[in-house]
C-alpha positions in Angstrom: -35.4 -98.3 4.3 -35.8 -97.6 0.6 -39.4 -97.6 -0.7 -40.5 -97.4 -4.3 -44.1 -96.1 -4.3 -46.2 -97.0 -7.4 -49.0 -94.5 -8.0 -51.9 -93.9 -10.3 -51.2 -90.2 -10.5 -49.5 -87.5 -8.4 -48.9 -83.8 -8.0 -49.1 -81.4 -9.7 -52.6 -82.9 -10.3 -54.9 -82.0 -7.4 -57.1 -84.7 -5.9 -57.7 -86.4 -2.6 -55.5 -89.2 -4.0 -52.5 -86.9 -4.6 -52.9 -85.0 -1.3 -52.9 -88.3 0.7 -49.9 -89.5 -1.3 -47.9 -86.4 -0.7 -48.7 -86.5 3.1 -47.6 -90.1 3.3 -44.3 -89.5 1.4 -43.4 -86.5 3.5 -44.1 -88.3 6.8 -42.1 -91.3 5.7 -39.2 -89.1 4.8 -39.5 -87.5 8.3 -39.1 -91.0 9.7 -35.7 -91.3 7.8 -36.8 -93.5 5.0 -35.8 -92.9 1.4 -38.9 -92.8 -0.9 -39.0 -93.0 -4.7 -42.2 -92.5 -6.7 -43.4 -93.7 -10.1 -46.7 -92.9 -11.7 -48.7 -94.9 -14.2 -49.5 -93.7 -17.7 -52.8 -92.3 -16.3 -50.7 -89.3 -15.2 -51.1 -88.1 -18.8 -48.5 -86.6 -21.1 -45.5 -85.3 -19.2 -42.7 -83.0 -20.2 -39.9 -85.3 -18.8 -39.3 -88.8 -17.5 -38.6 -87.3 -14.1 -40.5 -84.4 -12.7 -40.2 -82.5 -9.4 -43.2 -81.0 -7.7 -43.4 -79.5 -4.2 -40.0 -81.0 -3.4 -40.9 -84.6 -4.5 -39.5 -86.3 -7.5 -41.8 -88.4 -9.7 -40.7 -90.9 -12.3 -43.2 -91.0 -15.2 -44.4 -93.9 -17.3 -45.0 -92.9 -20.9 -48.4 -93.5 -22.5 -48.6 -96.2 -25.1 -48.9 -95.2 -28.7 -50.2 -98.7 -29.7 -53.5 -98.5 -31.7 -55.1 -100.9 -29.2 -54.2 -98.7 -26.2 -57.6 -97.0 -26.5 -59.6 -100.3 -26.8 -61.5 -101.3 -23.6 -59.8 -104.2 -21.8 -56.8 -104.1 -24.1 -56.0 -100.6 -22.9 -55.8 -101.8 -19.3 -53.6 -104.7 -20.3 -51.3 -102.3 -22.2 -51.2 -99.9 -19.3 -50.1 -102.7 -16.9 -47.5 -104.0 -19.3 -46.0 -100.5 -19.7 -46.0 -99.9 -15.9 -44.5 -103.2 -15.1 -41.6 -102.5 -17.5 -41.1 -99.1 -15.9 -41.1 -100.6 -12.4 -38.5 -103.2 -13.5 -36.3 -100.5 -14.9 -36.5 -98.5 -11.6 -35.8 -101.5 -9.4 -32.5 -102.0 -11.2 -31.4 -98.4 -10.8 -33.0 -97.4 -7.5 -32.5 -100.8 -5.7 -35.5 -100.4 -3.3 -36.0 -102.7 -0.3 -39.8 -102.8 -0.8 -42.4 -101.9 -3.4 -45.5 -100.1 -2.2 -48.3 -100.0 -4.8 -51.3 -97.8 -4.3 -54.7 -98.7 -5.8 -56.2 -99.2 -8.3 -55.3 -102.8 -9.0 -53.9 -101.7 -12.3 -50.9 -100.6 -10.2 -51.0 -103.5 -7.8 -50.6 -106.3 -10.4 -47.6 -104.8 -12.2 -45.9 -104.1 -8.9 -46.5 -107.6 -7.6 -45.2 -109.2 -10.8 -42.1 -106.9 -11.1 -41.4 -107.0 -7.4 -41.6 -110.8 -6.9 -39.6 -111.3 -10.1 -36.9 -109.2 -8.5 -37.2 -111.0 -5.1 -38.8 -107.9 -3.4 -41.7 -107.8 -1.0 -44.8 -105.9 -2.2 -47.3 -103.9 -0.1 -50.6 -103.2 -1.9 -52.5 -100.2 -0.5 -56.2 -99.9 -1.2 -58.0 -96.6 -1.1 -61.2 -97.9 -2.8 -62.1 -101.0 -4.7 -61.7 -100.7 -8.4 -65.0 -102.5 -9.1 -67.0 -100.0 -7.0 -65.3 -97.0 -8.5 -66.2 -98.3 -11.9 -69.9 -98.5 -10.9 -69.9 -94.9 -9.9 -68.2 -93.8 -13.1 -70.8 -95.7 -15.1 -68.5 -98.1 -16.8 -70.0 -101.2 -15.2 -73.0 -102.3 -13.2 -72.8 -104.0 -9.7 -73.2 -107.8 -10.1 -72.4 -107.8 -13.8 -69.9 -110.1 -15.4 -67.4 -107.3 -15.7 -68.0 -106.3 -12.1 -67.4 -109.8 -10.9 -64.3 -110.2 -13.0 -62.9 -106.9 -11.7 -63.6 -108.0 -8.2 -61.8 -111.3 -8.8 -58.7 -109.5 -10.2 -58.7 -107.3 -7.1 -58.9 -110.3 -4.8 -56.0 -112.0 -6.7 -53.9 -108.9 -5.9 -54.8 -109.2 -2.2 -53.7 -112.8 -2.1 -50.4 -112.3 -3.9 -49.3 -109.1 -2.2 -47.0 -109.7 0.9 -49.1 -107.2 2.9 -52.3 -105.3 2.2 -53.1 -101.8 3.7 -56.3 -99.9 3.4 -57.7 -96.5 4.5 -60.5 -97.6 6.8 -62.2 -100.5 8.8 -64.9 -100.9 6.2 -62.4 -101.8 3.5 -60.5 -104.0 5.9 -63.6 -106.1 6.8 -64.4 -106.6 3.1 -60.8 -107.7 2.4 -60.7 -110.2 5.3 -64.1 -111.6 4.2 -62.4 -112.6 0.9 -60.2 -115.0 2.8 -57.2 -112.8 3.3 -55.6 -113.5 6.8 -56.4 -110.6 9.2 -52.8 -110.3 10.2 -51.9 -109.4 6.6 -54.3 -106.4 6.4 -53.6 -103.1 8.2 -55.6 -99.9 8.3 -53.6 -96.7 7.6 -56.4 -94.2 8.1 -57.0 -91.0 6.3 -55.6 -88.1 8.3 -54.7 -84.4 8.0 -51.7 -82.3 9.0 -53.5 -80.3 11.7 -50.8 -77.6 11.6 -51.6 -76.7 7.9 -55.3 -76.4 8.6 -55.7 -73.4 10.8 -59.2 -72.4 11.9 -60.9 -70.3 9.3 -60.6 -66.5 9.3 -62.9 -63.7 8.4 -64.8 -63.8 5.2 -63.2 -61.9 2.3 -65.8 -59.1 1.8 -64.8 -58.4 -1.8 -65.1 -62.1 -2.8 -68.4 -62.4 -0.9 -69.8 -59.4 -2.8 -68.5 -60.7 -6.1 -70.3 -64.0 -5.6 -73.5 -62.3 -4.6 -73.4 -63.8 -1.0 -73.8 -60.6 1.0 -76.4 -60.9 3.7 -76.8 -64.7 3.0 -76.5 -67.7 5.2 -74.1 -69.9 3.1 -74.4 -73.6 2.8 -71.5 -75.0 0.8 -69.5 -77.8 -0.8 -65.9 -77.7 -2.0 -64.6 -80.6 -4.0 -65.1 -82.7 -7.1 -68.6 -83.1 -8.5 -68.9 -86.9 -8.6 -72.3 -88.7 -8.6 -71.6 -90.4 -5.2 -71.1 -87.0 -3.5 -74.9 -86.5 -3.5 -74.9 -82.9 -4.6 -78.2 -83.6 -6.5 -79.7 -84.4 -3.2 -78.4 -81.2 -1.8 -80.2 -79.3 -4.6 -83.4 -81.3 -4.0 -83.3 -80.3 -0.3 -82.8 -76.6 -0.9 -86.4 -75.5 -1.5 -87.4 -76.9 1.9 -84.5 -75.2 3.5 -85.5 -71.9 1.9 -89.0 -72.2 3.4 -87.5 -71.9 6.9 -84.3 -69.9 6.1 -85.1 -67.7 3.1 -81.6 -66.0 3.2 -79.8 -69.3 2.5 -77.6 -69.5 -0.6 -75.8 -72.6 -1.8 -72.1 -72.3 -2.8 -70.7 -75.1 -4.9 -67.0 -74.8 -5.5 -65.3 -77.1 -7.9 -66.2 -79.2 -10.9 -66.3 -82.7 -12.3 -68.4 -85.2 -14.2 -71.7 -84.0 -12.7 -71.1 -80.3 -13.3 -73.5 -79.9 -16.2 -76.2 -82.1 -14.6 -76.2 -80.1 -11.4 -76.5 -76.8 -13.3 -79.4 -78.2 -15.3 -81.1 -79.4 -12.1 -80.7 -76.0 -10.4 -82.1 -74.3 -13.5 -85.1 -76.7 -13.8 -85.9 -76.2 -10.1 -85.9 -72.4 -10.5 -82.9 -72.1 -8.1 -80.7 -70.1 -10.4 -80.5 -67.1 -8.0 -80.0 -69.3 -4.9 -77.1 -71.5 -6.2 -73.6 -70.2 -7.0 -71.3 -72.3 -9.1 -67.7 -71.0 -9.0 -66.0 -73.6 -11.1 -62.7 -74.9 -10.1 -60.5 -72.5 -8.1 -56.7 -72.5 -7.5 -55.7 -74.6 -4.6 -54.0 -71.6 -3.0 -57.4 -69.8 -2.9 -59.5 -72.6 -1.5 -59.3 -71.3 2.1 -60.9 -68.0 1.0 -64.0 -69.9 -0.1 -64.1 -72.0 3.0 -64.2 -68.7 5.0 -67.4 -67.7 3.2 -69.3 -70.9 4.3 -71.5 -71.1 7.4 -72.3 -74.8 7.1 -70.6 -77.4 4.9 -72.7 -80.3 3.4 -71.4 -83.8 2.6 -74.5 -85.5 1.4 -72.9 -88.7 0.0 -75.4 -91.2 -1.5 -75.6 -94.7 0.1 -73.7 -97.2 -2.1 -70.9 -99.7 -1.6 -68.2 -97.1 -2.3 -69.5 -94.6 0.3 -70.4 -97.2 2.8 -66.9 -98.7 2.8 -64.6 -95.7 2.2 -63.8 -92.8 4.5 -63.3 -89.4 2.8 -60.8 -86.7 3.6 -63.2 -83.7 3.4 -64.8 -84.1 6.9 -61.4 -84.4 8.5 -60.2 -81.2 6.8 -63.4 -79.5 8.0 -62.8 -80.6 11.6 -59.2 -79.4 11.4 -60.5 -76.0 10.4 -63.2 -75.9 13.0 -65.9 -75.9 10.3 -69.5 -76.8 11.0 -71.0 -79.5 8.7 -73.8 -82.0 8.1 -73.1 -85.3 6.5 -75.1 -88.3 5.4 -74.9 -91.4 7.7 -73.2 -93.7 5.2 -70.6 -96.0 6.7 -67.6 -94.0 5.6 -68.9 -91.0 7.5 -70.0 -92.9 10.6 -66.5 -94.2 10.9 -65.2 -90.6 11.1 -68.0 -88.5 12.6 -69.5 -88.6 16.1 -73.1 -87.4 15.5 -73.9 -84.3 17.6 -70.3 -84.1 18.8 -68.0 -83.5 15.9 -70.7 -83.1 13.2 -74.3 -83.7 12.4 -75.4 -86.8 10.6 -78.7 -87.3 8.6 -80.3 -90.2 6.9 -78.5 -90.9 3.6 -80.5 -90.4 0.5 -83.3 -88.5 2.3 -83.7 -84.9 1.1 -86.1 -84.1 3.8 -83.7 -85.3 6.5 -80.9 -83.3 4.9 -83.1 -80.1 4.9 -84.1 -80.7 8.5 -80.5 -81.1 9.6 -79.5 -77.9 7.8 -82.4 -75.9 9.2 -81.8 -77.1 12.7 -78.1 -76.4 12.6 -78.5 -72.9 11.1 -81.2 -72.1 13.7 -79.2 -73.2 16.7 -75.8 -71.6 16.7 -75.4 -72.2 20.4 -74.0 -75.7 19.7 -71.5 -74.5 17.1 -68.6 -73.8 19.5 -68.8 -77.3 20.9 -68.8 -78.8 17.5 -65.8 -76.8 16.4 -63.7 -77.6 19.4 -64.6 -81.3 19.5 -63.9 -81.7 15.8 -60.5 -80.1 16.1 -59.6 -82.2 19.2 -60.6 -85.4 17.4 -58.2 -84.6 14.5 -55.3 -83.6 16.8 -55.6 -86.7 19.0 -56.6 -89.4 16.5 -56.2 -88.4 12.9 -52.7 -86.9 12.3 -50.5 -88.1 9.5 -47.7 -88.8 12.1 -50.0 -91.3 13.8 -51.2 -92.9 10.6 -47.9 -93.2 8.8 -46.3 -94.6 12.0 -48.3 -97.8 11.4 -46.1 -98.6 8.4 -43.1 -99.3 10.7 -44.3 -102.8 11.7 -45.3 -103.7 8.2 -42.0 -102.8 6.6 -39.9 -104.2 9.4 -41.7 -107.6 9.1 -41.1 -107.7 5.4 -37.5 -106.4 5.4 -36.2 -107.0 8.9 -32.5 -106.5 8.0 -33.0 -102.8 7.1 -35.9 -101.8 9.3 
């Protein structure tokens, strides 16, 4: 089986998207399949048309130099035209058996058009709906004409792909509700490589001292600072937490669109000495920061994106036997068993978040059970070997001669 994956972006860029991609590709290769990979112009300027990173080769699509390539709407059309041409070139040289396009739909449409023109089946994999991501990024409003048009384009891709995959049941239910036959939609759930996520070790004393965390109970978040992550709610909850646990400090590791807003909020609330912003840290050093944290917080806001999409972070926490609280949005409820693998609180409610943190910090007797149950859940239900194995039936139904 020869599979050409069409990607938004890839390693060496670090994101949940690229980590999921790399895990899928490595597991598919372990199954004996040949995988090839092309990224869209959104990868950015690249040194070569073919780049190797962590043992994986990525074909790059050049960015357009056309003057309209930066004009809204025209830029998306130009991107899709360039990606479709690149896919067509690679089909001729690589001769894949199937195209596998990963969201957003800006990848799905070029893959469907180039693939069907070449007589190849196309799988379209959805990690989040384009229209909902646009709402969070502030480029459109839910229910607006642009939102409805974007949703219609996404639905077109679902109808014209030969099979649709998605990362969770929330997305699958929405896709089927659009009229896509249920037997053409398969969940390939988020997972982790449990072997690479060993339980955390002892805290690095020098790092703890450098960050001013000595003697503190540390609540933390490690990841990208997007609005939907709810870190503003975490800051709002902190004063109430401090009333009951005065030694708590909040460690925020990472960066992103909300970085400046969060720092301004912490300053305006007089929390400057209780909140530590580290900025982005090298991926190789992330574990050192996890080891400093007593309780992780995933306070995602309630909105369509978080209600439908399951994140990777709680799975990574479970694999490391980390303790965490999380909002009860749909994406979390699909992953987390409240009181067994993690603690859920009412989404959007700062008082509920504060209460969950205070109770968890005060009662460490339940921590061993949470740690073991979380790790067991990952090992039994959420390994990449189990998830990627679901592609077998999809590919074999589309290309039975080489399955």
